[in-house]
C-alpha positions in Angstrom: -8.5 -16.1 8.5 -10.8 -13.2 8.2 -14.2 -13.2 9.7 -17.3 -12.8 7.5 -17.9 -9.4 9.2 -14.4 -8.2 8.4 -14.7 -9.4 4.8 -18.1 -7.7 4.4 -16.6 -4.5 5.9 -13.7 -4.6 3.6 -16.0 -4.9 0.6 -18.2 -2.0 1.8 -15.1 0.2 2.2 -13.9 -0.8 -1.3 -17.3 0.1 -2.9 -17.6 3.3 -0.9 -14.1 4.5 -1.9 -14.6 3.5 -5.6 -17.5 6.0 -5.5 -15.3 8.6 -3.8 -17.7 8.8 -0.8 -16.7 9.6 2.8 -18.2 7.6 5.6 -20.2 10.7 6.5 -21.6 11.1 3.0 -22.6 7.4 2.9 -24.2 7.6 6.3 -26.4 10.6 5.2 -27.5 8.7 2.1 -28.3 5.5 3.9 -29.8 7.1 7.0 -27.3 5.4 9.3 -24.9 6.7 11.9 -21.4 7.5 10.6 -19.7 5.7 13.5 -21.9 2.6 12.7 -20.5 2.7 9.1 -16.9 2.8 10.5 -17.7 -0.1 12.9 -19.1 -2.2 10.0 -16.0 -1.4 7.8 -13.7 -2.6 10.6 -15.7 -5.8 11.1 -16.7 -4.8 14.6 -20.5 -4.9 14.0 -22.7 -7.7 12.8 -24.8 -5.8 10.2 -28.5 -6.6 9.7 -30.1 -7.3 6.4 -32.1 -4.1 6.8 -28.9 -2.0 7.1 -27.3 -3.9 4.2 -30.3 -3.0 2.1 -30.1 0.7 3.1 -26.4 0.8 2.2 -26.9 -1.0 -1.2 -29.6 1.6 -2.1 -27.4 4.5 -1.0 -24.6 3.2 -3.1 -26.8 2.4 -6.1 -25.8 -1.3 -6.1 -27.6 -4.6 -5.8 -27.4 -6.3 -2.4 -25.5 -9.2 -4.0 -22.7 -6.9 -5.0 -21.6 -6.8 -1.4 -20.7 -10.5 -1.6 -18.2 -10.4 -4.5 -15.5 -11.9 -2.3 -14.4 -15.3 -1.1 -14.7 -16.2 2.5 
């Protein structure tokens, strides 16, 4: 069974790749470190709401769009 962090990371990667963005491009847009983006996508970091909001804005999506998965 996947952890919630892993499920969130998979969803972030899916959205990022749909927009043809690299982790580096996304990190610049969001003002976050590229290695932090990678850690989130692998489910290794427990992301804060503030960072989620930065990523949503950088991707041009609503925060709730990250949670379009079943845990």
